[in-house]
N, C-alpha and C positions, 0 to 999 in steps of 0.2 A: 504246531496245525496252524494254516497260514490264511489267513483274513481276508476276504474279499471284496472289496468296494461294491459290489451289489448284490443284491439278495439273491438267493438261493434259485434258482430255478427261470431269472429273467434276464432278460438279455442285455449286455453290457446298453452305458446310452453310449450313443457314437454325436459326435459333432456333423451337424449336418451345415448346407452353405448360411440356410437362412440364420442358424444361433452363429456361425461365424461373421454372416453381415450383419447380425442384431451387435457382437464384439469391436465389431470396428465403427460401427454406428455409434456406439457411448464411449470408445477410442475418443474416438475425434470431439465426442459433446465435452468431455470432461478436457481436451487441452482447448478447445473456445473458453468455456469456464473457466481456466485457470488463467489464459490470459485476460479475461474482462476484469479478475483480480487482482492480478496484476497491476494493470491500467490502475481500478478503483487504488489500491493502496497507494499507489505513489501521486495520484492526485487528492487520494484525503492526505497525504504527505505537505505537498504545497497550499493546500489551505492551511494548515495549521502554522509554517512556517509566515503566510501571508498577515494570519492572525495577529500570530508571534510578533511582525511586524510594523501593524496596524494598533497594537497594542502599543509597544515600543514605543513610537514616535507619538504615540496620545500622553505619553505619560513621561518623556522631555521636555511638548510643547506645555505641560502642565508646569513645567519648574518656573522660575521667574532666571530672569536677566542671571543676577549674580549667583545663584544655585546653575546656571548653565557654563556661565564662565570657570566655577570650581571644578568643573570634569573637563576644563578647556574647550569646550565652544559654545559660539551663538547660533540665537536661532534661527539661522540660515542653512548652519550646517545640518543641523537636526535630522533631513534624512540620507545624508551621504551619512550620518555618524551611527544612524540605528544600521542600514548595510553593512557597513563597515562591521560592527558589532554581531550582526547573524553572518557574517561572511567567517568568523571563530569556531562556529559551531560545529 
């Protein structure tokens, strides 16, 4: 016994030009939303890195000169040291 996708006695649905246009519009809208999502994801990643950098510089700045010397940097080298640590991620 064959199974039909439409009910008995009714005509099969046809893809009209309006339906095709709606599908194309929906496809374009999804592509735009995906592009926005990708950009937002990249922006969020940049924001997280900036926050991590700020926290690292703040932590290092809170150390005294003896502690900084123990890790091999001076107070003036804190920004460059933080950048080098972030580059290793």
